[in-house]
NULUM-733481 format. One record per residue (C-alpha): residue number from 1; residue in one letter; chain; x, y, z. Coordinates in pm, 1 decimal, decimal comma. Example, Ala and Ser with C-alpha at 12.3 -4.5 7.8 and 13.67 -1.06 7.14 Angstrom:
2
<rec><i>1</i><aa>A</aa><ch>A</ch><east>1230,0</east><north>-450,0</north><up>780,0</up></rec>
<rec><i>2</i><aa>S</aa><ch>A</ch><east>1367,0</east><north>-106,0</north><up>714,0</up></rec>
***
This chain:
84
<rec><i>1</i><aa>X</aa><ch>A</ch><east>10204,5</east><north>9418,1</north><up>9486,6</up></rec>
<rec><i>2</i><aa>X</aa><ch>A</ch><east>9998,5</east><north>9103,0</north><up>9493,5</up></rec>
<rec><i>3</i><aa>X</aa><ch>A</ch><east>9634,2</east><north>9093,4</north><up>9383,3</up></rec>
<rec><i>4</i><aa>X</aa><ch>A</ch><east>9502,6</east><north>9096,9</north><up>9739,4</up></rec>
<rec><i>5</i><aa>X</aa><ch>A</ch><east>9707,2</east><north>9404,6</north><up>9832,7</up></rec>
<rec><i>6</i><aa>X</aa><ch>A</ch><east>9598,3</east><north>9584,2</north><up>9514,8</up></rec>
<rec><i>7</i><aa>X</aa><ch>A</ch><east>9234,4</east><north>9497,2</north><up>9582,4</up></rec>
<rec><i>8</i><aa>X</aa><ch>A</ch><east>9262,6</east><north>9616,8</north><up>9941,4</up></rec>
<rec><i>9</i><aa>X</aa><ch>A</ch><east>9418,2</east><north>9946,3</north><up>9828,5</up></rec>
<rec><i>10</i><aa>X</aa><ch>A</ch><east>9143,4</east><north>10002,4</north><up>9570,2</up></rec>
<rec><i>11</i><aa>X</aa><ch>A</ch><east>8872,6</east><north>9931,3</north><up>9828,3</up></rec>
<rec><i>12</i><aa>X</aa><ch>A</ch><east>9039,0</east><north>10155,7</north><up>10089,2</up></rec>
<rec><i>13</i><aa>X</aa><ch>A</ch><east>9067,3</east><north>10449,2</north><up>9849,5</up></rec>
<rec><i>14</i><aa>X</aa><ch>A</ch><east>8710,4</east><north>10405,2</north><up>9723,7</up></rec>
<rec><i>15</i><aa>X</aa><ch>A</ch><east>8580,0</east><north>10407,8</north><up>10081,6</up></rec>
<rec><i>16</i><aa>X</aa><ch>A</ch><east>8788,3</east><north>10716,6</north><up>10167,8</up></rec>
<rec><i>17</i><aa>X</aa><ch>A</ch><east>8652,0</east><north>10905,6</north><up>9866,6</up></rec>
<rec><i>18</i><aa>X</aa><ch>A</ch><east>8291,9</east><north>10799,0</north><up>9943,8</up></rec>
<rec><i>19</i><aa>X</aa><ch>A</ch><east>8330,5</east><north>10914,2</north><up>10304,9</up></rec>
<rec><i>20</i><aa>X</aa><ch>A</ch><east>8485,7</east><north>11247,8</north><up>10202,9</up></rec>
<rec><i>21</i><aa>X</aa><ch>A</ch><east>8199,6</east><north>11311,9</north><up>9960,8</up></rec>
<rec><i>22</i><aa>X</aa><ch>A</ch><east>7945,5</east><north>11230,7</north><up>10233,2</up></rec>
<rec><i>23</i><aa>X</aa><ch>A</ch><east>8130,7</east><north>11439,5</north><up>10494,9</up></rec>
<rec><i>24</i><aa>X</aa><ch>A</ch><east>8124,1</east><north>11745,8</north><up>10271,6</up></rec>
<rec><i>25</i><aa>X</aa><ch>A</ch><east>7758,0</east><north>11700,1</north><up>10183,0</up></rec>
<rec><i>26</i><aa>X</aa><ch>A</ch><east>7837,0</east><north>11699,0</north><up>9812,5</up></rec>
<rec><i>27</i><aa>X</aa><ch>A</ch><east>7668,5</east><north>11476,5</north><up>9556,9</up></rec>
<rec><i>28</i><aa>X</aa><ch>A</ch><east>7843,0</east><north>11240,2</north><up>9320,8</up></rec>
<rec><i>29</i><aa>X</aa><ch>A</ch><east>7689,0</east><north>11435,1</north><up>9031,8</up></rec>
<rec><i>30</i><aa>X</aa><ch>A</ch><east>7842,4</east><north>11762,4</north><up>9153,8</up></rec>
<rec><i>31</i><aa>X</aa><ch>A</ch><east>8183,8</east><north>11597,8</north><up>9194,9</up></rec>
<rec><i>32</i><aa>X</aa><ch>A</ch><east>8157,0</east><north>11445,7</north><up>8849,0</up></rec>
<rec><i>33</i><aa>X</aa><ch>A</ch><east>8064,3</east><north>11783,2</north><up>8699,3</up></rec>
<rec><i>34</i><aa>X</aa><ch>A</ch><east>8340,3</east><north>11973,0</north><up>8880,5</up></rec>
<rec><i>35</i><aa>X</aa><ch>A</ch><east>8618,5</east><north>11722,6</north><up>8813,6</up></rec>
<rec><i>36</i><aa>X</aa><ch>A</ch><east>8522,7</east><north>11618,3</north><up>8463,0</up></rec>
<rec><i>37</i><aa>X</aa><ch>A</ch><east>8524,5</east><north>11253,3</north><up>8567,2</up></rec>
<rec><i>38</i><aa>X</aa><ch>A</ch><east>8227,5</east><north>11093,3</north><up>8389,7</up></rec>
<rec><i>39</i><aa>X</aa><ch>A</ch><east>7953,8</east><north>11002,6</north><up>8638,7</up></rec>
<rec><i>40</i><aa>X</aa><ch>A</ch><east>7952,1</east><north>10635,4</north><up>8535,3</up></rec>
<rec><i>41</i><aa>X</aa><ch>A</ch><east>8329,3</east><north>10617,1</north><up>8583,4</up></rec>
<rec><i>42</i><aa>X</aa><ch>A</ch><east>8313,4</east><north>10788,7</north><up>8922,7</up></rec>
<rec><i>43</i><aa>X</aa><ch>A</ch><east>8032,5</east><north>10560,0</north><up>9035,9</up></rec>
<rec><i>44</i><aa>X</aa><ch>A</ch><east>8221,7</east><north>10247,4</north><up>8921,8</up></rec>
<rec><i>45</i><aa>X</aa><ch>A</ch><east>8538,0</east><north>10354,2</north><up>9103,7</up></rec>
<rec><i>46</i><aa>X</aa><ch>A</ch><east>8345,2</east><north>10448,0</north><up>9419,1</up></rec>
<rec><i>47</i><aa>X</aa><ch>A</ch><east>8214,4</east><north>10089,0</north><up>9415,7</up></rec>
<rec><i>48</i><aa>X</aa><ch>A</ch><east>8580,5</east><north>9970,4</north><up>9404,0</up></rec>
<rec><i>49</i><aa>X</aa><ch>A</ch><east>8524,4</east><north>9819,8</north><up>9059,0</up></rec>
<rec><i>50</i><aa>X</aa><ch>A</ch><east>8808,3</east><north>10024,2</north><up>8917,1</up></rec>
<rec><i>51</i><aa>X</aa><ch>A</ch><east>9112,5</east><north>10208,9</north><up>9044,1</up></rec>
<rec><i>52</i><aa>X</aa><ch>A</ch><east>9129,4</east><north>10587,1</north><up>9078,2</up></rec>
<rec><i>53</i><aa>X</aa><ch>A</ch><east>9424,4</east><north>10748,2</north><up>8903,3</up></rec>
<rec><i>54</i><aa>X</aa><ch>A</ch><east>9641,4</east><north>10994,3</north><up>9094,9</up></rec>
<rec><i>55</i><aa>X</aa><ch>A</ch><east>9504,6</east><north>11269,6</north><up>8871,8</up></rec>
<rec><i>56</i><aa>X</aa><ch>A</ch><east>9145,9</east><north>11176,0</north><up>8959,0</up></rec>
<rec><i>57</i><aa>X</aa><ch>A</ch><east>9224,9</east><north>11169,3</north><up>9331,1</up></rec>
<rec><i>58</i><aa>X</aa><ch>A</ch><east>9388,0</east><north>11513,5</north><up>9305,3</up></rec>
<rec><i>59</i><aa>X</aa><ch>A</ch><east>9086,5</east><north>11653,4</north><up>9120,4</up></rec>
<rec><i>60</i><aa>X</aa><ch>A</ch><east>8846,6</east><north>11507,3</north><up>9377,4</up></rec>
<rec><i>61</i><aa>X</aa><ch>A</ch><east>9054,7</east><north>11636,3</north><up>9669,7</up></rec>
<rec><i>62</i><aa>X</aa><ch>A</ch><east>9055,6</east><north>11984,0</north><up>9516,8</up></rec>
<rec><i>63</i><aa>X</aa><ch>A</ch><east>8679,2</east><north>11974,3</north><up>9455,8</up></rec>
<rec><i>64</i><aa>X</aa><ch>A</ch><east>8614,2</east><north>11864,9</north><up>9815,3</up></rec>
<rec><i>65</i><aa>X</aa><ch>A</ch><east>8870,4</east><north>12097,7</north><up>9971,7</up></rec>
<rec><i>66</i><aa>X</aa><ch>A</ch><east>9061,2</east><north>11815,8</north><up>10139,1</up></rec>
<rec><i>67</i><aa>X</aa><ch>A</ch><east>9422,5</east><north>11704,3</north><up>10128,1</up></rec>
<rec><i>68</i><aa>X</aa><ch>A</ch><east>9498,4</east><north>11439,8</north><up>9864,7</up></rec>
<rec><i>69</i><aa>X</aa><ch>A</ch><east>9654,6</east><north>11236,5</north><up>10146,9</up></rec>
<rec><i>70</i><aa>X</aa><ch>A</ch><east>9297,3</east><north>11180,4</north><up>10268,9</up></rec>
<rec><i>71</i><aa>X</aa><ch>A</ch><east>9275,1</east><north>10916,6</north><up>9997,4</up></rec>
<rec><i>72</i><aa>X</aa><ch>A</ch><east>9611,6</east><north>10753,1</north><up>10065,8</up></rec>
<rec><i>73</i><aa>X</aa><ch>A</ch><east>9603,1</east><north>10423,9</north><up>10255,8</up></rec>
<rec><i>74</i><aa>X</aa><ch>A</ch><east>9796,2</east><north>10423,0</north><up>10585,9</up></rec>
<rec><i>75</i><aa>X</aa><ch>A</ch><east>10051,5</east><north>10181,1</north><up>10440,9</up></rec>
<rec><i>76</i><aa>X</aa><ch>A</ch><east>10170,6</east><north>10466,2</north><up>10218,8</up></rec>
<rec><i>77</i><aa>X</aa><ch>A</ch><east>10205,3</east><north>10718,9</north><up>10500,8</up></rec>
<rec><i>78</i><aa>X</aa><ch>A</ch><east>10536,0</east><north>10892,3</north><up>10532,5</up></rec>
<rec><i>79</i><aa>X</aa><ch>A</ch><east>10728,7</east><north>10793,8</north><up>10841,7</up></rec>
<rec><i>80</i><aa>X</aa><ch>A</ch><east>10955,9</east><north>11060,7</north><up>10987,4</up></rec>
<rec><i>81</i><aa>X</aa><ch>A</ch><east>11291,5</east><north>10928,8</north><up>11094,8</up></rec>
<rec><i>82</i><aa>X</aa><ch>A</ch><east>11486,5</east><north>11084,6</north><up>11375,1</up></rec>
<rec><i>83</i><aa>X</aa><ch>A</ch><east>11862,0</east><north>11094,5</north><up>11400,0</up></rec>
<rec><i>84</i><aa>X</aa><ch>A</ch><east>12005,4</east><north>10846,2</north><up>11647,8</up></rec>
***
């Protein structure tokens, strides 16, 4: 993955997490407390200045009650193939 693609993925995931937090009406502090992700780390990653780990995304998804796929960029979506 080139630097631009990595940057785009980081920004996409950060935006998806920010939107999910806003949609659920939760605060960043409550998510930090529930997941164990330090607030400063969460805030930095929400600003796309760091990359969320899979573990962090799973913890956040669980705390928000959403599917982890909510935070997966469309380029990673599974495509079902049909038999010809």
